[in-house]
N, C-alpha and C positions, 0 to 999 in steps of 0.2 A: 200884731202883737208876737205871734208865734215866731215869725221871722226874725224879730228883734231879739227874742229870748234865745233862739238857737245861736245866732251870731254871737251873743254875749256868753253863753254857757259852754260853747264848744271850742273856744280858742285855746289850743293846746300849746304848752311849753315843754321844755325838756323834763320838767317834773310832772306834767299832766295837767288835766282840768281838776280843779280842787272841789272837794265836797266835804261836808261836816257830818251829815246824817245818813246819806246814801249815795249810791252811784250806779249807773247803768251804762255799759260801753258796748254798742252793737253796730251792725252794718247799716242801720237805718236811723237817721236822726228822728224820724217820726216814731219809730218803735221804742227808742231809747226814752223819748219823752213820754210815751204812754206808761213805760215802766216807772219812771220817776213820779209821774202823777198818781200811780197806784200807791207808792209809798207815802206820798204827801197826804193821801186820803186815809192813811193808817194802816195800809197793807205791809206785810213783811217781804223780805227779799224773794221768797217763794212765789207769793202772789204777783210780784212784780216780774219775775221770770216767766211765769205762765202768761201773763198779759203781754210781755215783750214777744214771747214766741208766737202767739196768735197774731199779733200785729205784724210781725215779720212775714207771716204767711200772706199778708196783704200788700206790704210795702216793699218786700224784697223776694219776689216770687221765684227767682232762679234757684234759691236754696230754702228760704223760709217756707214752710209748708204744713199742710194737714194731710198730705198724701205720701209722706215719707217716713222718717224716724230719726232716732238720735240717742243721746245719752245725757244724763243730768247727774252731776256730782254736787252734793250738798253738805257743807259744814253747818251744823246747828249750833245755836247759842251755848249749849252745854259743851261744845268741843267735839261731839260725835260727828263723824263723817259718814254719810250713806250715798249709795249711788243707784240710779234707776236705769235699766236697760229697756228702752222702747224701740230697739232696732227692728227693721223689718224682717219678715220671716219668708222662707220659701213656701209656696202653695203646696197643699197635700199631694197634687199630682206631679210635682217637680221630681226630676230624676237625674243622675249623674251625668248622662250624655245628651241632655235635652237641647243643647246648642251645637251639637256635632253632626255632620252628615253621615251617609252610610258608610264612608271611608274614614270616619273619626277625625275629619278635619273640622276646625271651627267655622260655623256659618256666619259670614260677615254681617255685623250689625244686629244680629238676632238678640244678643244679650244686652244691647244698649239702645236700639231704636225700633222697638216693637212692643206690643202689648205683653208679650211673653217675658219681656225684660223687668216687669214690675213685681216687686215683693209685696207681701201683705202689709199695709201701712201700720205704724205704731205710734205716730205722733199724737193723735188725739187721745187714745187710751193713756199714754204716758203723761201728758199734760194734765189730764183730769185726775189721774191717780195721784200725781205730785201735788195738786191742789188740795185734794181731799185729805191727804196725809199730813202735809206740813204747812198748808196754806191757812189763811184766816178769813178769806173773802169768799163770796159766792161766785158761781159760774157767770152770772149776769155782770157783776162787777168787773170781772177780769176779761170777759169776752167782748162786752159792749164796745170798748174803744176800736177793737179790730173791725167789729161789725159796722160801725159808723164809717170807718175809713173805706170800707168796701162799698158800702152803700152810697156815701156822699162823694166819694173819690178824693183825689188828691193831685196836685200839679206834678207831672213827670219831671224828674231831674234829667239832666244831659245823659248821665250814666245809664239810667233805665231806658230813656228813649233809644239810645244806641243799642242797648242789649236787645231790645225788641225788634229793632231793624235787622240786627244781625241773625237772630234765631228764626225769623219768619220763613225763610227758605226751607228749613226742616220741619216747619209745622204745616206746610201746604196740603198735605194728605189728610189732615185733621180739621174738619170744619169748627168744631167747638174751640180748637186752640186758636185758629185764626179769628174767631169772633172775639175771643177774650184779649189777644194781644195785638190786634190791628183794627183799623176802621174800614171795614168792607175790603180787607186785603191791603189797604194802604198803611204805610207805617205811621204811628203817632210821632208828633214833634215836641220838642222840649217846652214845657210849660202847659201843655194841653192837660185837662182834667181827665184822670184815668178812673172809671167806675168799674165795679165788678159785681153786678147784681146777682148773678148765680152763686158766687161764693158767699155773698151777704146772706142769701136764703140758707145756704148750708150751715153757715156759722150761727144763724138764729135757731135752727133746728138743734144743733149741738148744745147751744146755751140753754135751751128750753128743756131738752130730754136727756142731756148728758151723754154718756158712752153709747147707749142705744140709738142715739140721733145719728151716729156715723156707722156703727158696726151692724145695725139692723134697720128695718124699716125702709123708707123710700130712698135714702142716700145710698144705702148698701145695695138696694135693688138696681139703682142706676149704674153703680160700679160693676156689678155682676152682669147686667145687660150688655154694657160696653165690652166686657170681656168675652162674653159668648159671641157676640157679633164679629169679633176680630181675633179669634183663636188665642185669647189670653187664658190664664190659668186660675186667677183668683175667683173662688167660689163663694156663695153665701156662707158655707160652714167655715171656710178660711177666715172671713171677717168676724163671724159670731165667736169664734174660738180664740181669737187673738188676745193675748194677755202680756203686759209688760211684767218685767222680772226685777225684783230688788236683788242686786248683787253685792258681794263684799268688795269693797274698794281695795285696790293694790296700794301698798304704802312702802315708802323706803325713806332713807335719810341721806342728806348731802351737806357736808360741812356744817352740821349742827341744825339744819332746817329739816322739817318733816315735808315730804313730797307725797301728795295724795293723787291717785289717778283712777281711770276706769278700768276694770278688769275685763278679761275676754267676755263676749266676742270683740271688744276693742283691743287692737294691739298697741295703742298708744301709751296706755299707763305703764305697762310692762317695759316697753322699749325705752320710754324716757328714763325711767329708773335704772334699767339695765345700762344704758349709755352713761348716765351720771355715775354709777358704781365703777365703771371702766376708767372714767376720767378723774375720779376723786383723788387717787394717789398722785396726780400731777399738778403743778403749780400753773394753772392757766392764767392767773392774774399776772405773773411775771412775764409770761409769753407775750401778753398784750392781745387786745381785741384785733382780729383781722391779720394777725402775723401768720407766715407760713407754718410756724410751729404749731400754733393753736389750731389752725384749719387742719394740718396733718393729724393731729390727735383726734379731732372730732371726726373727720372723715373715716379714720380706722375704727373708731368705736361704732359709728353708724354702719359700716360695712359688716361687721360681725353680728350686730343686733338685727339688722334686716335679714341676713342669712338664717337666724334662729326664727324670725317671724315666718318665713316660708314653710319651715318644717314643722314647727310646734303649735302654731296658734290658730285657733278656730273657735267655734261655739262650744263652751265647756259642758253643755247638756249633751253633746253628741261626741266629744273627743276629750281624752284625758290630758288637758293642757297642763304641763309641769310648771305651774305658776311659782311654787316655791324655789324650784331650781333657778328659773330665769331671773327672779328677784334677789338671789343670794349673792352677797359681796364677794365670797370666795369663788363662786362660779364665774363672776365677772372678771376677777383676777386671772382665773385660769383661761378664760375666753381671750384675754388681752396679753397672755404670756408670750405670744409670738409676735407682738407689737415691736416694730424696729423704728427707733426715733429717727433713723437715718435713711429709711427706705420705705416706699409705699408697698402695701400688700397688692396681690392680684386677686380680683374677686373670684376668678375661675379656680384658684387655689384655696379659697375660704369656704369651708363646709360648715353645716350647722354644728353647734356644740354637741358634746357627747352627753347624752341623757343619762345621768347616774340617778335612778328612779327615786325618788322620795315621794268728688268729684269731683278743668274739673270744678264739683261745686258742692261746697258745704259752707255753713255760716256758723260762727261762734259768738256767744255774747257772755258777758260777766255782770254779775250783780252783787252788791253787798248793802246791808241795811245797818241801822244804828244799834242793833243788838249783836252784830257780828255774825249773823247768818250770811254765808257766802254760797253763791250759786255759780257754777261753771257749766255752761250748757252749750252743746254742740248739736246741730240738726242738719238734715241733708236729703236731697233728692238723688244724690250721686252726681251724675252729669249736670252741667248747667241747664236748669229747666227739665231735669230728669230725662224721661223718654220723650219729651215734647208733647205728650198726649193729655188733652183736658177731657175729662169725662163730661159728656153733654149734660146740661142741666144743673151741674153741681159747682162749676168753677174749680174743681180739684184737678191739679196737675199731678200726674203719676210719676213715681220714681222709676229709675232703672238700676236698682240696687242688686239685681241678680248678677250683674257683671262683677260684683265684688267678691263672688265665689270663685274658686279655682275651677274654671269650666273645663280645663284639661290640663292635666298635670305638667308643670314647668312651662306653661304657656302664658305670657304676660297679659294682664288685664289692660283696660284703657290707661292706667297710670303706670304701665310697665312693671307692675308687682307680680312676682312669681308665687304660686301656690301649689300645695300638694294635698295629701290626704286629709290632713287636719281641717282644711277648708273646702273639701269637696261638697257638691250639692247633695242634700238629702231633704225629703219632705219635712216641713216644719222647722228646719234649722235656721238659725241666724247667721247671715254671711259675715265674714271677718270685717273689721272696719279699721281705719287709721285715725278716726276722730279721737282727740286726746284732751278732753276737758281735765283741767288740772288745778289743784289748790295747793298752795304752799303755807306752811304755818311755822312760826318760830316759837318754841316752848309752849305749843298748843294754841298760840294766839294768831289771829289772822295776819297774813303777811302779803300773798300774791294769789291773784285769780288770773289764769290765762288759758289759752287754747287758740285754735286757728281753723281756717279753711284751707284747702289746697290738695286733697287727695293724699298721695303718699308723702308730700311735703308737710303735712300737719305736724307729724312727730318731730322732725328736725327743727321746725319753727318754734315749737314749745321749748325744746331742749336749748335753743339759743337765747330765748328770751330769759329763762332761768339763769343760764350762765352769765349773761350780760348783767343782770341784777346782782347775783350772788358773788361771782368771781371777779367781775370787771367794775363793780360798784356803781353801775350806771344809774342815773334817774330813769324813771319808767319811760318817759318819752323817747330817750335815746335808745333804751333797751329794745323798745318795739320798732322804732323807726330805721335804725341803722341797717345796712344791706346784710343779706343772709346768704348762706351756702346750703347745699343739700347734696347728700349722697345716699344711695339706697341699695348697695350691694350690686344689683344688676338692674339696668346696664351700669357698667364700670365707668362712671363719669362724675365729675364734680360740676354741678349746676349752680350758677350764682347770680344774685341781683346785680344790676349795674353798679359799678364803683366797689363792689365787695372785695375784688382782688385787683391790686395794683399790678403794674407790669413787673415790677421788681419781685413782688410775691409770686406772680404767675411762673416767673423763671425759677424761683426757688423751689416751687412745688414741682415743677417739671423735672428738676434736678434730683428730687426725691423719688421720682418715678410715677407722679401723677400726670399722665399725659393727655387725658381727655377732659379738658376744662371748658365748659360751655356757658356762655351768658343766657340767662333765661329771658325769653321774650316778654314774659309777664312777671310781676312781682311774686316773690316767694311768700306765701302765707298771707294772712289777715288777722293778726293776733290782737284782738280787742281786750284790753287787760286792765286790771285795778291792783293798785299797791296801797298798802296801809303802812303808814308811819306814825306811831303814837296815836293820837286822836284824829289825825288828818287822814283823808282818803284821796287818792289820786287816780284818775281814770284816763286812759288813752285810747283813741280810736286810731287803728293802724291807718297810716296815711296812703298806703297802697290802694285804698278803696274809700269810697265815701262812707258817710255815717257820722256818729257822734258819740262822745263820752258826755254824759249829762249828770251833774250832781247837784245835791241842795244841802 
């Protein structure tokens, strides 16, 4: 019956999957159905989001997690929007030069493929705090579905089986990782039942004990022991002292719509609004989707916003991020004042704006209920499968988020993003993120929930979904499905999905001075989104990856 239900409820069209009372769109059909079942049982969108997130830790292990962190943006039934930062933190022993050798050169793979790469996980604390604050169900109700999936197992899809085969080579040094993701070192095949007994035990402890079940007691001890055996940094006090933080969402407007995003240490909310502010004076609709003119305008806005990201954005608890300036429409116009409609800028000549004081692998899912509660939730381990290390006895896959810090000034991280002082490593600091959970309202009413995976490409993916819907008037299915482009200041190149740029458009862009135009080897983004039109709800699972939008 499950397979029949999935095949009927997940058939997308240009408008998306229809729902009347609620919708979940995520990277895993199993997880989306968990979320919908929670709403059918009387839970709200927050209950559904928490259950979906725990289920993703079981069914989509390359990014779904309890060993990483993320951001949650929530629009409440009364119209208020709140945001929860459960981003990972640097351990207390972390220091600025921890990934550099004696000559201050970056030590290869130390910040991505070692125990030292892991930040203090925030997912469990964040999910439980979100549930306690705005949920209506118990831990048992929202964690039980994930626990059953881990204990009983589920048939591996082609995508997951291929992922396991691909990643096993990088896990060969870690026995617990090989035990979890292979059969005595041999790859799983499509359709085999995959069970995770250690993760099931951990989930049961969290379900019974709550936050102390992860950050104290036996699970915490196993994490610390693994760190001590392998020169990692996370200590018992790092885990015990971790706390999520409620942040003020960033907000802006675009053509009469209200745009809500996550503030720092996310860079996504600010950059999306900043780029929309730069583009608002221009008639993108008349330029047309995919035209050289519209691509030229978007690239130049992206170029300037990402330059500001490198200079000004970091953890606001450690660095005075000029949020007001970066969101200001006058600042955006000043930033775009040197834009030439007939010529491309050079990234080498684009500096951060003047401050007038005033991984890769991530996963995003969207949820809405019949009361208008909207949840835009992005979570990550950074790289696909994090640092590839499973903590023995727990089933927990560790993140490699420390690479998201600026480990050396102006030295690109694994996503080729440049960082400086604002994002330098400090003990207890949260690393800068590109995660961009986004909510759009119209006259205060629900309109769009979106976000993406994709490292540095997350922000530009979200930008294009918004522009496709608002400027180009697309149905949600088209807005999410159609090919995308990406530019991030440095390296100075336009990256694009296959078919995003025609030969004629490429020639026109080259004539404008955009010389480095490269087709992406993989799809740009994974924007699992929900659109509200009147009393109808439409959900779309981005076709660049498997998963499902499920409504009822």
